[in-house]
C-alpha positions as CSV (number, residue, x, y, z in Angstrom):
1,S,0.0,0.0,0.0
2,Y,1.1,3.6,-0.6
3,T,0.4,6.8,1.3
4,I,1.0,10.2,-0.3
5,K,1.3,13.1,2.1
6,G,1.6,16.5,0.3
7,E,2.2,20.0,1.4
8,V,2.3,23.2,-0.7
9,K,3.4,26.0,1.7
10,N,1.8,29.0,-0.1
11,W,-1.7,27.5,-0.7
12,T,-4.2,28.9,1.7
13,G,-7.8,27.9,2.1
14,R,-9.1,24.9,0.1
15,D,-7.6,23.5,-3.1
16,T,-8.5,20.4,-5.1
17,V,-5.7,17.9,-6.0
18,T,-6.4,15.1,-8.3
19,L,-4.4,11.8,-8.6
20,F,-4.5,10.0,-12.0
21,Y,-3.2,6.5,-12.6
22,A,-4.1,3.3,-14.5
23,V,-4.9,-0.2,-13.3
24,D,-5.4,-3.0,-15.9
25,G,-5.8,-0.5,-18.6
26,A,-8.5,1.5,-16.9
27,Q,-7.8,5.1,-15.8
28,K,-8.4,5.7,-12.0
29,I,-9.1,9.1,-10.6
30,D,-8.9,10.1,-6.9
31,T,-9.5,13.5,-5.5
32,A,-8.5,15.2,-2.3
33,I,-9.1,18.7,-0.8
34,A,-6.0,20.4,0.3
35,K,-6.6,22.4,3.4
36,N,-4.1,25.1,3.9
37,G,-1.8,23.3,1.5
38,K,-1.9,19.8,3.1
39,F,-3.4,16.8,1.3
40,S,-3.1,13.0,1.3
41,F,-4.0,10.0,-0.7
42,S,-3.7,6.3,0.1
43,G,-4.4,3.0,-1.6
44,T,-3.1,-0.5,-2.5
45,L,-1.6,-1.6,-5.8
46,P,0.0,-4.9,-6.7
47,E,3.1,-3.2,-8.1
48,P,4.5,0.3,-8.6
49,R,2.6,2.4,-11.1
50,S,3.2,5.9,-12.6
51,G,0.6,8.5,-11.6
52,V,0.1,12.2,-12.0
53,L,-0.9,14.7,-9.3
54,K,-2.7,17.8,-10.6
55,H,-3.7,21.0,-8.9
56,E,-7.2,21.7,-10.2
57,N,-7.7,25.2,-8.8
58,R,-4.9,26.8,-10.7
59,T,-5.9,30.1,-12.4
60,S,-3.4,30.1,-15.2
61,K,-4.5,27.9,-18.1
62,S,-1.1,28.3,-19.8
63,R,0.6,25.2,-18.3
64,P,-1.0,22.6,-16.0
65,D,0.3,22.4,-12.4
66,A,1.0,18.7,-12.4
67,L,3.7,16.3,-11.3
68,M,4.5,12.8,-12.4
69,L,5.5,10.3,-9.7
70,Y,5.3,6.6,-9.0
71,L,2.8,5.1,-6.6
72,E,4.9,2.5,-4.7
73,E,4.9,0.7,-1.4
74,G,5.3,3.0,1.7
75,K,5.2,6.7,2.3
76,I,5.5,9.3,-0.5
77,E,6.2,12.9,0.6
78,V,5.5,15.7,-1.8
79,K,6.6,19.1,-0.7
80,A,6.5,22.5,-2.6
81,V,6.5,26.2,-2.0
82,D,3.7,27.3,-4.4
83,S,3.3,24.8,-7.3
84,I,3.0,21.0,-7.4
85,R,5.1,20.8,-10.7
86,Y,8.1,22.1,-8.8
87,A,7.7,19.8,-5.8
88,T,10.3,17.5,-4.4
89,I,9.4,13.8,-3.8
90,N,10.8,11.9,-0.9
91,A,9.8,8.2,-1.5
92,G,11.1,4.7,-2.2
93,H,13.4,3.1,-4.7
94,T,11.1,3.6,-7.8
95,N,10.7,7.3,-7.4
96,K,14.5,7.7,-6.7
97,E,15.3,5.8,-10.0
98,Y,12.9,8.0,-11.9
99,K,14.4,11.2,-10.5
100,E,17.8,10.1,-11.7
101,L,16.7,9.7,-15.3
């Protein structure tokens, strides 16, 4: 099972964060409400899978505020100042390998 704990320091109030990933060819979507920049997701997958976190309340339409990561066993920490796409990920082996690419 995985747990994503996210924090974006400059978000205030309530923001919507969506997690997109696929299982057996079917797209899955999970949504969380970030309260004062803090949000979380959790679930169980048989193996690591790529996913995308997206900030849905972004006012600029020029570039999505999104981040690719791997859903893998254990805790996944996502930390940013003002935008998910510039976040740092502290997680397990699969995310570390992806970061090195």
